[in-house]
DSSP file (Angstrom, degrees, kcal/mol; ACC not computed):
  #  RESIDUE AA STRUCTURE BP1 BP2  ACC     N-H-->O    O-->H-N    N-H-->O    O-->H-N    TCO  KAPPA ALPHA  PHI   PSI    X-CA   Y-CA   Z-CA
    1    1 A M     >        0   0    0      0, 0.0     4,-2.5     0, 0.0     5,-0.2   0.000 360.0 360.0 360.0 -40.3    1.5  -19.9  -12.7
    2    2 A R  H  >  +     0   0    0      2,-0.2     4,-2.4     1,-0.2     5,-0.1   0.905 360.0  48.8 -63.3 -42.0    0.7  -19.9  -16.4
    3    3 A T  H  > S+     0   0    0      2,-0.2     4,-2.5     1,-0.2    -1,-0.2   0.920 110.6  51.1 -63.5 -43.9   -2.3  -17.6  -15.9
    4    4 A Y  H  > S+     0   0    0      1,-0.2     4,-2.2     2,-0.2    -2,-0.2   0.926 111.4  47.3 -60.2 -46.2   -0.2  -15.2  -13.7
    5    5 A L  H  X S+     0   0    0     -4,-2.5     4,-2.8     2,-0.2     5,-0.2   0.897 110.4  52.8 -62.7 -40.6    2.5  -15.0  -16.4
    6    6 A R  H  X S+     0   0    0     -4,-2.4     4,-2.4     1,-0.2    -2,-0.2   0.921 110.2  48.0 -60.6 -43.5   -0.1  -14.4  -19.1
    7    7 A L  H  < S+     0   0    0     -4,-2.5    -1,-0.2     1,-0.2    -2,-0.2   0.876 113.6  47.6 -65.5 -37.3   -1.6  -11.5  -17.1
    8    8 A L  H  < S+     0   0    0     -4,-2.2    -2,-0.2    -5,-0.2    -1,-0.2   0.905 116.5  42.4 -69.3 -40.5    1.9  -10.1  -16.5
    9    9 A L  H  < S+     0   0    0     -4,-2.8    -2,-0.2     1,-0.3    -1,-0.2   0.793 128.3  28.8 -79.5 -27.9    2.9  -10.4  -20.2
   10   10 A K  S  < S-     0   0    0     -4,-2.4    -1,-0.3    -5,-0.2    -2,-0.1  -0.549  85.8-176.3-128.1  66.9   -0.4   -9.1  -21.6
   11   11 A P        -     0   0    0      0, 0.0    -3,-0.1     0, 0.0     2,-0.1  -0.311  33.2-105.7 -69.4 146.1   -1.8   -6.8  -18.9
   12   12 A K        -     0   0    0      1,-0.1     3,-0.1    -5,-0.1    46,-0.0  -0.429  26.6-128.5 -62.2 143.2   -5.1   -5.3  -19.3
   13   13 A R  S    S+     0   0    0      1,-0.2     2,-0.4    -2,-0.1    -1,-0.1   0.915  92.7  25.6 -62.8 -42.3   -4.7   -1.6  -20.1
   14   14 A Y        +     0   0    0      1,-0.1    -1,-0.2     6,-0.1     4,-0.1  -0.981  54.0 176.7-128.1 135.3   -7.1   -0.5  -17.3
   15   15 A L  S    S+     0   0    0     -2,-0.4    -1,-0.1     2,-0.3     3,-0.1   0.782  88.0  26.7-101.0 -38.3   -7.8   -2.3  -14.1
   16   16 A I  S    S-     0   0    0      1,-0.5     3,-0.3     0, 0.0     2,-0.1  -0.029 125.0 -71.2-118.7  30.3  -10.1    0.2  -12.4
   17   17 A G    >   -     0   0    0      1,-0.2     3,-1.8     2,-0.1    -1,-0.5  -0.383  68.8 -56.5 105.1 174.3  -11.6    2.0  -15.3
   18   18 A E  T 3  S+     0   0    0      1,-0.3     3,-0.3     2,-0.1     4,-0.3   0.604 127.4  63.6 -70.8 -10.8  -10.3    4.5  -17.7
   19   19 A N  T 3> S+     0   0    0     -3,-0.3     4,-2.3     1,-0.2    -1,-0.3   0.401  71.9  98.4 -92.5   4.9   -9.1    6.9  -15.0
   20   20 A E  H <> S+     0   0    0     -3,-1.8     4,-2.5     1,-0.2     5,-0.2   0.911  82.0  51.3 -57.6 -44.0   -6.6    4.4  -13.6
   21   21 A A  H  > S+     0   0    0     -3,-0.3     4,-2.5    -4,-0.2    -1,-0.2   0.897 110.0  50.0 -60.9 -40.6   -3.7    6.1  -15.5
   22   22 A D  H  > S+     0   0    0     -4,-0.3     4,-2.5     2,-0.2    -1,-0.2   0.900 110.1  50.0 -64.5 -40.7   -4.8    9.5  -14.1
   23   23 A I  H  X S+     0   0    0     -4,-2.3     4,-2.2     2,-0.2    -2,-0.2   0.918 112.3  47.6 -63.4 -43.3   -4.9    8.1  -10.5
   24   24 A L  H  X S+     0   0    0     -4,-2.5     4,-2.6     2,-0.2     5,-0.2   0.904 110.9  51.1 -65.9 -40.9   -1.5    6.6  -10.9
   25   25 A R  H  X S+     0   0    0     -4,-2.5     4,-2.6     1,-0.2     5,-0.2   0.921 109.8  50.5 -60.6 -43.6   -0.1    9.8  -12.4
   26   26 A Q  H  X S+     0   0    0     -4,-2.5     4,-2.3     2,-0.2    -2,-0.2   0.914 110.8  49.4 -61.1 -42.9   -1.5   11.8   -9.5
   27   27 A F  H  X S+     0   0    0     -4,-2.2     4,-2.5     2,-0.2    -2,-0.2   0.954 113.7  44.2 -61.2 -50.2    0.1    9.3   -7.0
   28   28 A W  H  X S+     0   0    0     -4,-2.6     4,-2.8     1,-0.2    -1,-0.2   0.855 112.3  52.7 -67.4 -33.7    3.5    9.5   -8.6
   29   29 A N  H  X S+     0   0    0     -4,-2.6     4,-2.4    -5,-0.2    -1,-0.2   0.910 109.8  49.3 -64.7 -40.8    3.3   13.3   -8.9
   30   30 A Y  H  X S+     0   0    0     -4,-2.3     4,-1.3    -5,-0.2    -2,-0.2   0.917 111.2  50.2 -61.7 -43.0    2.5   13.5   -5.2
   31   31 A Y  H >< S+     0   0    0     -4,-2.5     3,-0.6     1,-0.2    -2,-0.2   0.942 110.9  48.3 -59.8 -48.3    5.5   11.2   -4.5
   32   32 A R  H >< S+     0   0    0     -4,-2.8     3,-1.0     1,-0.2    -1,-0.2   0.896 111.5  50.1 -60.8 -40.0    7.7   13.4   -6.6
   33   33 A S  H 3< S+     0   0    0     -4,-2.4    -1,-0.2     1,-0.2    -2,-0.2   0.722 121.6  34.0 -70.6 -21.5    6.5   16.6   -4.9
   34   34 A N  T X< S+     0   0    0     -4,-1.3     3,-2.4    -3,-0.6    -1,-0.2  -0.103  73.5 133.6-124.9  34.0    7.1   15.0   -1.4
   35   35 A A  T <   +     0   0    0     -3,-1.0    -1,-0.1     1,-0.3    -2,-0.1   0.644  68.5  63.4 -65.8 -14.2   10.2   12.9   -2.1
   36   36 A D  T 3  S+     0   0    0     -3,-0.1    -1,-0.3    -4,-0.1     2,-0.2   0.513  93.1  83.6 -85.4  -3.5   11.8   14.2    1.1
   37   37 A C  S <  S-     0   0    0     -3,-2.4     2,-0.4    -6,-0.2    -3,-0.1  -0.517  83.1-114.8 -93.5 163.6    9.0   12.6    3.1
   38   38 A K        -     0   0    0     -2,-0.2     2,-0.6    38,-0.0    38,-0.2  -0.854  20.2-146.5 -97.1 134.7    8.8    9.0    4.3
   39   39 A F  E     -a   76   0A   0     36,-3.8    38,-2.8    -2,-0.4     2,-0.4  -0.912  18.6-162.7-103.1 116.2    5.9    6.9    2.9
   40   40 A V  E     +a   77   0A   0     -2,-0.6     2,-0.3    36,-0.2    38,-0.2  -0.827  21.7 142.6-106.4 135.6    4.7    4.5    5.5
   41   41 A G  E     -a   78   0A   0     36,-2.3    38,-3.1    -2,-0.4     2,-0.5  -0.896  47.3 -99.7-153.7-176.7    2.6    1.4    4.8
   42   42 A F  S    S-     0   0    0     -2,-0.3     6,-0.2    36,-0.2    36,-0.1  -0.974  99.7 -11.5-119.6 122.1    2.0   -2.2    5.7
   43   43 A N  S  >>S+     0   0    0     -2,-0.5     4,-1.7     4,-0.1     5,-1.0   0.802  87.7 142.4  60.7  32.5    3.4   -4.9    3.4
   44   44 A I  I  4> +     0   0    0      3,-0.2     5,-2.3     1,-0.2    -1,-0.1   0.795  61.8  57.9 -75.5 -26.9    4.2   -2.3    0.9
   45   45 A Y  I  45S+     0   0    0      1,-0.2    -1,-0.2     3,-0.1    -3,-0.0   0.907 116.6  32.7 -68.3 -39.6    7.5   -3.9   -0.2
   46   46 A A  I  45S+     0   0    0      3,-0.1    -2,-0.2     4,-0.1    -1,-0.2   0.719 139.1   4.1 -90.2 -22.6    5.9   -7.2   -1.1
   47   47 A W  I  X5S+     0   0    0     -4,-1.7     4,-2.4     3,-0.1    -3,-0.2   0.707 119.0  47.0-128.3 -62.6    2.6   -6.0   -2.4
   48   48 A A  I  ><S+     0   0    0     -5,-1.0     4,-2.7     1,-0.2     5,-0.2   0.915 113.9  42.2 -63.7 -50.5    1.6   -2.3   -2.7
   49   49 A I  H  ><S+     0   0    0     -5,-2.3     4,-2.7     2,-0.2     5,-0.2   0.947 116.0  48.1 -66.8 -47.5    4.7   -0.8   -4.4
   50   50 A P  H  > S+     0   0    0      0, 0.0     4,-2.7     0, 0.0     5,-0.2   0.912 113.0  50.8 -57.3 -38.8    5.1   -3.7   -6.9
   51   51 A F  H  X S+     0   0    0     -4,-2.4     4,-2.6     2,-0.2     5,-0.2   0.947 111.8  45.9 -61.8 -48.7    1.4   -3.4   -7.7
   52   52 A L  H  X S+     0   0    0     -4,-2.7     4,-2.1     1,-0.2    -1,-0.2   0.907 114.5  48.3 -61.8 -42.0    1.5    0.3   -8.3
   53   53 A V  H  X S+     0   0    0     -4,-2.7     4,-2.6     2,-0.2    -2,-0.2   0.941 113.9  45.5 -64.8 -46.9    4.7    0.0  -10.4
   54   54 A R  H  X S+     0   0    0     -4,-2.7     4,-2.5    -5,-0.2    -2,-0.2   0.889 113.2  49.4 -66.9 -38.3    3.2   -2.8  -12.6
   55   55 A R  H  X S+     0   0    0     -4,-2.6     4,-1.6    -5,-0.2    -1,-0.2   0.872 110.8  51.9 -66.8 -34.7   -0.1   -1.0  -13.0
   56   56 A S  H  <>S+     0   0    0     -4,-2.1     5,-3.1    -5,-0.2     4,-0.3   0.933 109.7  48.4 -65.0 -45.4    1.8    2.1  -14.0
   57   57 A W  H ><5S+     0   0    0     -4,-2.6     3,-1.5     1,-0.2    -2,-0.2   0.928 110.1  52.1 -59.0 -44.6    3.8    0.1  -16.6
   58   58 A A  H 3<5S+     0   0    0     -4,-2.5    -1,-0.2     1,-0.3    -2,-0.2   0.827 114.2  43.2 -62.5 -31.5    0.6   -1.4  -17.9
   59   59 A N  T 3<5S-     0   0    0     -4,-1.6    -1,-0.3    -3,-0.1    -2,-0.2   0.287 114.4-115.7 -97.3   9.0   -1.0    2.1  -18.3
   60   60 A R  T < 5 +     0   0    0     -3,-1.5     2,-0.5    -4,-0.3    -3,-0.2   0.860  62.8 152.7  58.7  38.5    2.2    3.6  -19.7
   61   61 A V      < -     0   0    0     -5,-3.1     2,-0.3    -6,-0.1    -1,-0.2  -0.862  49.1-116.5 -98.8 131.4    2.6    5.9  -16.7
   62   62 A I        -     0   0    0     -2,-0.5   -34,-0.1    -3,-0.1    -5,-0.0  -0.513  25.1-147.9 -72.7 127.9    6.2    6.9  -16.0
   63   63 A V        -     0   0    0     -2,-0.3     3,-0.1     1,-0.1    -1,-0.0  -0.820  17.3-123.5 -95.8 130.3    7.4    5.7  -12.6
   64   64 A P        -     0   0    0      0, 0.0     2,-1.4     0, 0.0     3,-0.2  -0.193  43.4 -80.2 -66.2 167.5    9.9    7.9  -10.7
   65   65 A K  S    S+     0   0    0      1,-0.2     3,-0.0     3,-0.0     0, 0.0  -0.553  71.0 144.9 -73.0  96.9   13.2    6.4   -9.7
   66   66 A I        +     0   0    0     -2,-1.4     7,-3.1    -3,-0.1     2,-0.4   0.481  46.1  85.2-109.9  -8.2   12.2    4.6   -6.6
   67   67 A L  E     -B   72   0B   0      5,-0.2     2,-0.6    -3,-0.2     5,-0.3  -0.788  53.0-166.2-101.0 139.5   14.6    1.6   -7.0
   68   68 A N  E >  S-B   71   0B   0      3,-4.3     3,-1.4    -2,-0.4     2,-0.5  -0.853  78.4 -51.9-116.5  89.0   18.2    1.6   -5.8
   69   69 A G  T 3  S-     0   0    0     -2,-0.6     4,-0.1     1,-0.2    -2,-0.0  -0.701 121.8 -23.8  73.3-124.6   19.3   -1.5   -7.6
   70   70 A R  T 3  S+     0   0    0     -2,-0.5     2,-0.3    -3,-0.1    -1,-0.2   0.459 127.7  81.5 -96.7  -0.7   16.8   -4.2   -6.7
   71   71 A Y  E <  S-B   68   0B   0     -3,-1.4    -3,-4.3     1,-0.1     2,-0.1  -0.752  84.3-108.2-106.4 150.7   15.8   -2.4   -3.5
   72   72 A L  E     -B   67   0B   0     -2,-0.3    -5,-0.2    -5,-0.3    -2,-0.1  -0.420  42.5-105.3 -69.0 149.8   13.4    0.4   -2.9
   73   73 A N    >   -     0   0    0     -7,-3.1     3,-1.1     1,-0.1    -1,-0.1  -0.096  40.9 -90.6 -67.9 177.4   15.0    3.7   -1.9
   74   74 A G  T 3  S+     0   0    0      1,-0.2    -1,-0.1   -36,-0.0    -2,-0.0   0.356 107.7  88.8 -75.8   7.0   14.8    5.0    1.6
   75   75 A N  T 3  S+     0   0    0     -9,-0.2   -36,-3.8   -37,-0.1     2,-0.4   0.577  78.6  71.7 -80.6  -7.7   11.6    6.9    1.1
   76   76 A F  E <   -a   39   0A   0     -3,-1.1     2,-0.5   -38,-0.2   -36,-0.2  -0.896  57.9-169.2-115.6 137.9    9.4    3.9    2.0
   77   77 A I  E     -a   40   0A   0    -38,-2.8   -36,-2.3    -2,-0.4     2,-0.7  -0.989   8.3-158.1-123.8 122.6    8.9    2.3    5.4
   78   78 A D  E >>  -a   41   0A   0     -2,-0.5     4,-2.0   -38,-0.2     3,-0.7  -0.888   4.4-158.5-102.5 111.5    7.1   -1.1    5.6
   79   79 A L  H 3> S+     0   0    0    -38,-3.1     4,-2.7    -2,-0.7   -37,-0.2   0.776  91.7  61.9 -61.8 -26.9    5.7   -1.6    9.0
   80   80 A L  H 3> S+     0   0    0    -39,-0.3     4,-1.5     2,-0.2    -1,-0.3   0.901 106.8  44.8 -65.0 -39.0    5.6   -5.4    8.4
   81   81 A Q  H <>>S+     0   0    0     -3,-0.7     5,-0.8     2,-0.2     4,-0.6   0.884 111.8  51.6 -71.6 -38.0    9.4   -5.3    8.1
   82   82 A V  H ><5S+     0   0    0     -4,-2.0     3,-1.3     1,-0.2    -2,-0.2   0.933 108.5  53.0 -60.5 -44.1    9.7   -3.1   11.1
   83   83 A W  H 3<5S+     0   0    0     -4,-2.7    -1,-0.2     1,-0.3    -2,-0.2   0.872 102.6  58.7 -57.2 -39.3    7.6   -5.6   13.0
   84   84 A G  H ><5S-     0   0    0     -4,-1.5     3,-1.5     5,-0.2    -1,-0.3   0.635  94.4-145.6 -69.6 -14.0    9.9   -8.4   12.0
   85   85 A C  T <<5S-     0   0    0     -3,-1.3    -3,-0.1    -4,-0.6     3,-0.1   0.891  77.5 -35.4  50.4  45.7   12.9   -6.8   13.6
   86   86 A G  T 3 <S+     0   0    0     -5,-0.8    -1,-0.3     1,-0.4     2,-0.2   0.434 123.7 100.4  90.1  -0.7   15.3   -8.0   11.0
   87   87 A T  S <  S-     0   0    0     -3,-1.5    -1,-0.4    -6,-0.2    -3,-0.1  -0.527  80.8-117.1-105.3 178.0   13.5  -11.4   10.5
   88   88 A F        +     0   0    0     -2,-0.2     2,-0.1    -3,-0.1    -3,-0.1  -0.042  57.3 153.1-103.3  30.2   11.1  -12.5    7.7
   89   89 A E        -     0   0    0     -5,-0.2     2,-0.4    -8,-0.1    -5,-0.2  -0.356  33.8-145.6 -62.6 135.2    8.3  -13.0   10.2
   90   90 A K        +     0   0    0     -2,-0.1     2,-0.3    -7,-0.1    -1,-0.1  -0.833  25.6 162.4-104.0 142.1    4.8  -12.6    8.7
   91   91 A A        -     0   0    0     -2,-0.4     2,-0.2     4,-0.0    -7,-0.1  -0.979  34.1-113.5-152.5 152.7    1.9  -11.2   10.6
   92   92 A S     >  -     0   0    0     -2,-0.3     4,-2.3     1,-0.1     5,-0.2  -0.515  24.9-118.1 -87.0 158.1   -1.4   -9.7    9.6
   93   93 A L  H  > S+     0   0    0      1,-0.2     4,-2.5     2,-0.2     5,-0.2   0.894 117.0  54.0 -57.8 -40.9   -2.4   -6.1   10.0
   94   94 A D  H  > S+     0   0    0      1,-0.2     4,-2.5     2,-0.2    -1,-0.2   0.917 108.5  47.6 -61.6 -44.5   -5.2   -7.3   12.3
   95   95 A N  H  > S+     0   0    0      2,-0.2     4,-2.2     1,-0.2    -2,-0.2   0.897 113.4  46.7 -67.0 -40.1   -2.9   -9.3   14.5
   96   96 A I  H  X S+     0   0    0     -4,-2.3     4,-1.7     2,-0.2    -1,-0.2   0.908 112.6  50.3 -68.7 -40.1   -0.4   -6.4   14.9
   97   97 A A  H  <>S+     0   0    0     -4,-2.5     5,-3.2    -5,-0.2     4,-0.4   0.930 110.3  50.4 -60.7 -44.2   -3.2   -4.0   15.6
   98   98 A R  H ><5S+     0   0    0     -4,-2.5     3,-1.3     1,-0.2    -2,-0.2   0.898 105.6  56.6 -59.7 -41.9   -4.6   -6.4   18.2
   99   99 A F  H 3<5S+     0   0    0     -4,-2.2    -1,-0.2     1,-0.3    -2,-0.2   0.887 111.4  42.9 -56.4 -41.1   -1.1   -6.5   19.8
  100  100 A F  T 3<5S-     0   0    0     -4,-1.7    -1,-0.3    -3,-0.2    -2,-0.2   0.398 119.3-110.4 -88.0   2.7   -1.1   -2.8   20.2
  101  101 A G  T < 5 +     0   0    0     -3,-1.3     2,-0.6    -4,-0.4    -3,-0.2   0.757  65.6 151.5  76.2  24.7   -4.7   -2.7   21.4
  102  102 A I      < -     0   0    0     -5,-3.2     2,-0.3    -6,-0.2    -1,-0.3  -0.809  41.7-134.0 -93.1 120.1   -6.0   -1.0   18.3
  103  103 A K        -     0   0    0     -2,-0.6     2,-0.3    -3,-0.1    -5,-0.0  -0.543  27.2-180.0 -76.9 134.6   -9.6   -2.0   17.6
  104  104 A R        -     0   0    0     -2,-0.3     2,-0.5   -10,-0.1    25,-0.0  -0.980  31.5-114.4-132.8 147.1  -10.5   -3.0   14.1
  105  105 A K        -     0   0    0     -2,-0.3     2,-0.3    20,-0.1    23,-0.0  -0.693  34.9-124.8 -80.3 125.3  -13.8   -4.0   12.6
  106  106 A D        -     0   0    0     -2,-0.5     2,-0.5     2,-0.0    -1,-0.0  -0.539  24.1-165.3 -72.3 131.5  -13.6   -7.6   11.4
  107  107 A E        -     0   0    0     -2,-0.3     4,-0.1     1,-0.1    -1,-0.0  -0.980  11.8-170.5-118.5 121.3  -14.5   -8.1    7.8
  108  108 A E        +     0   0    0     -2,-0.5     2,-0.4     2,-0.1    -1,-0.1   0.567  69.3  74.4 -86.8  -7.6  -15.2  -11.7    6.7
  109  109 A I  S    S-     0   0    0      1,-0.0    -2,-0.0     2,-0.0     2,-0.0  -0.853  85.6-117.1-107.9 140.1  -15.3  -10.7    3.0
  110  110 A N     >  -     0   0    0     -2,-0.4     4,-2.5     1,-0.1     5,-0.2  -0.286  29.3-106.9 -74.3 164.1  -12.2  -10.0    1.0
  111  111 A F  H  > S+     0   0    0      1,-0.2     4,-2.9     2,-0.2     5,-0.2   0.887 115.3  52.9 -60.4 -44.2  -11.6   -6.6   -0.5
  112  112 A N  H  > S+     0   0    0      1,-0.2     4,-1.8     2,-0.2    -1,-0.2   0.920 112.7  44.6 -60.1 -44.5  -12.3   -7.5   -4.2
  113  113 A A  H  > S+     0   0    0      1,-0.2     4,-1.9     2,-0.2    -1,-0.2   0.905 112.8  52.0 -65.2 -40.6  -15.6   -9.1   -3.3
  114  114 A M  H  X S+     0   0    0     -4,-2.5     4,-3.7     1,-0.2     8,-0.3   0.905 107.0  53.3 -61.4 -41.6  -16.5   -6.1   -1.1
  115  115 A W  H  < S+     0   0    0     -4,-2.9    -1,-0.2     1,-0.2    -2,-0.2   0.892 108.8  49.8 -61.1 -40.1  -15.7   -3.8   -4.0
  116  116 A Q  H  < S+     0   0    0     -4,-1.8    -1,-0.2    -5,-0.2    -2,-0.2   0.878 119.0  37.5 -66.0 -37.8  -18.0   -5.7   -6.3
  117  117 A I  H  < S-     0   0    0     -4,-1.9    -2,-0.2     1,-0.2    -3,-0.2   0.923 138.8  -1.0 -80.1 -47.0  -20.9   -5.6   -3.8
  118  118 A S     X  -     0   0    0     -4,-3.7     4,-2.1    -5,-0.2     3,-0.3  -0.746  52.7-172.6-151.7  94.6  -20.3   -2.1   -2.3
  119  119 A P  H  > S+     0   0    0      0, 0.0     4,-2.4     0, 0.0     5,-0.2   0.866  92.2  55.8 -56.6 -36.2  -17.5    0.2   -3.5
  120  120 A S  H  > S+     0   0    0      1,-0.2     4,-2.0     2,-0.2     5,-0.1   0.896 107.7  48.1 -66.0 -37.8  -18.4    2.7   -0.7
  121  121 A R  H  > S+     0   0    0     -3,-0.3     4,-1.9     2,-0.2    -1,-0.2   0.884 110.7  52.3 -66.8 -38.3  -18.0    0.0    1.9
  122  122 A A  H  X S+     0   0    0     -4,-2.1     4,-2.1    -8,-0.3    -2,-0.2   0.896 108.3  50.5 -64.3 -40.2  -14.7   -1.0    0.4
  123  123 A I  H  X S+     0   0    0     -4,-2.4     4,-2.4     1,-0.2    -1,-0.2   0.900 108.3  52.3 -65.2 -40.3  -13.5    2.6    0.5
  124  124 A E  H  X S+     0   0    0     -4,-2.0     4,-2.2     1,-0.2    -1,-0.2   0.880 107.6  52.9 -62.2 -37.2  -14.5    2.8    4.2
  125  125 A K  H  X S+     0   0    0     -4,-1.9     4,-2.3     2,-0.2    -2,-0.2   0.915 108.5  49.7 -63.2 -43.2  -12.4   -0.4    4.8
  126  126 A L  H  X S+     0   0    0     -4,-2.1     4,-2.4     2,-0.2    -2,-0.2   0.912 109.8  50.8 -62.2 -42.3   -9.4    1.2    3.1
  127  127 A K  H  X S+     0   0    0     -4,-2.4     4,-2.2     1,-0.2    -1,-0.2   0.909 110.1  50.2 -61.1 -41.4   -9.8    4.3    5.3
  128  128 A S  H  X S+     0   0    0     -4,-2.2     4,-2.3     1,-0.2    -1,-0.2   0.895 109.6  51.2 -63.2 -40.8  -10.0    2.1    8.4
  129  129 A D  H  X S+     0   0    0     -4,-2.3     4,-2.7     2,-0.2    -2,-0.2   0.916 109.2  50.3 -62.3 -43.8   -6.8    0.3    7.3
  130  130 A V  H  X S+     0   0    0     -4,-2.4     4,-2.4     1,-0.2    -2,-0.2   0.915 110.9  49.1 -62.6 -43.2   -4.9    3.6    6.8
  131  131 A L  H  X S+     0   0    0     -4,-2.2     4,-2.4     2,-0.2    -1,-0.2   0.911 112.0  48.7 -62.7 -42.5   -6.0    4.8   10.3
  132  132 A S  H  X S+     0   0    0     -4,-2.3     4,-2.7     2,-0.2    -2,-0.2   0.914 110.5  50.9 -62.8 -42.9   -4.8    1.5   11.8
  133  133 A I  H  X S+     0   0    0     -4,-2.7     4,-2.7     2,-0.2    -2,-0.2   0.905 110.0  50.4 -61.8 -42.0   -1.5    1.7    9.9
  134  134 A R  H  X S+     0   0    0     -4,-2.4     4,-2.3     2,-0.2    -2,-0.2   0.940 112.1  46.6 -60.8 -47.1   -1.0    5.3   11.3
  135  135 A R  H  X S+     0   0    0     -4,-2.4     4,-2.4     2,-0.2    -2,-0.2   0.884 112.9  49.0 -65.4 -38.6   -1.7    4.1   14.8
  136  136 A I  H  X S+     0   0    0     -4,-2.7     4,-2.2     2,-0.2     6,-0.2   0.923 110.3  52.0 -64.9 -43.6    0.6    1.1   14.5
  137  137 A G  H  X>S+     0   0    0     -4,-2.7     5,-2.3     1,-0.2     6,-1.7   0.884 110.7  48.0 -59.0 -40.0    3.3    3.4   13.1
  138  138 A E  H ><5S+     0   0    0     -4,-2.3     3,-0.9     4,-0.2    -1,-0.2   0.929 110.7  50.6 -65.4 -45.0    2.9    5.7   16.1
  139  139 A A  H 3<5S+     0   0    0     -4,-2.4    -2,-0.2     1,-0.3    -1,-0.2   0.834 112.3  47.4 -63.4 -32.7    3.0    2.8   18.5
  140  140 A M  H 3<5S-     0   0    0     -4,-2.2    -1,-0.3    -5,-0.1    -2,-0.2   0.572 114.4-117.4 -83.3  -9.7    6.2    1.6   16.9
  141  141 A G  T <<5S+     0   0    0     -3,-0.9    -3,-0.2    -4,-0.6    -2,-0.1   0.636  87.1 112.6  81.6  14.2    7.8    5.1   16.9
  142  142 A V  S   <S+     0   0    0     -5,-2.3     2,-0.5    -6,-0.2    -4,-0.2   0.808  76.5  41.7 -85.9 -33.6    8.0    5.2   13.1
  143  143 A V  S    S-     0   0    0     -6,-1.7     2,-0.3    -9,-0.2    -2,-0.3  -0.958  82.1-136.6-116.3 130.0    5.3    8.0   12.8
  144  144 A R    >>  -     0   0    0     -2,-0.5     3,-1.1     1,-0.1     4,-0.9  -0.658  17.4-127.3 -84.0 142.8    5.3   10.9   15.2
  145  145 A E  G >4 S+     0   0    0     -2,-0.3     3,-0.9     1,-0.3     4,-0.4   0.866 109.5  57.7 -57.4 -37.6    1.8   11.9   16.4
  146  146 A E  G 34 S+     0   0    0      1,-0.3     3,-0.4     2,-0.2    -1,-0.3   0.761 104.7  52.4 -68.2 -22.1    2.4   15.5   15.3
  147  147 A D  G X4 S+     0   0    0     -3,-1.1     3,-1.5     1,-0.2    -1,-0.3   0.685  91.6  78.1 -80.3 -18.3    3.0   14.3   11.8
  148  148 A S  G X< S+     0   0    0     -3,-0.9     3,-1.6    -4,-0.9    -1,-0.2   0.697  74.1  74.4 -69.1 -19.9   -0.3   12.4   11.8
  149  149 A D  G 3  S+     0   0    0     -3,-0.4    -1,-0.3    -4,-0.4    -2,-0.1   0.782  89.4  61.5 -63.8 -23.9   -2.4   15.4   11.2
  150  150 A E  G <         0   0    0     -3,-1.5    -1,-0.3     1,-0.2    -2,-0.2   0.636 360.0 360.0 -76.3 -13.0   -1.2   15.4    7.6
  151  151 A W    <         0   0    0     -3,-1.6    -1,-0.2    -4,-0.2    -2,-0.1   0.518 360.0 360.0 -69.8 360.0   -2.8   12.0    7.0
């Protein structure tokens, strides 16, 4: 806990190299340009959005108004929460994909270790995750198939 607090209070300026701030600016600019769209992800409320916001703060990148009080605005859909049907049930992306019959390649190594060994393999894993999320969103009726061409 002490280490976590230290990292939060004294964040490294850059986590993924000196272009991290530029990548975050590009993401938030894309968000601003498409604010009428829904952004769909898996476990984005608990992990992805807080991570992006905190990394943006650490890099002095301005975050658009995405919070409505303590909650995210309606532009984000978290498939894990949709899966829970109003409960706090936890499930992995792999298990939900399996439920819908979506084949995924099993990776026994975590993403950070994979990135250290082979960034290109890690990027392929991310692409596979995005495709799985799209297919799960379609199966749940959250994403329309005709919208999927934009992914």
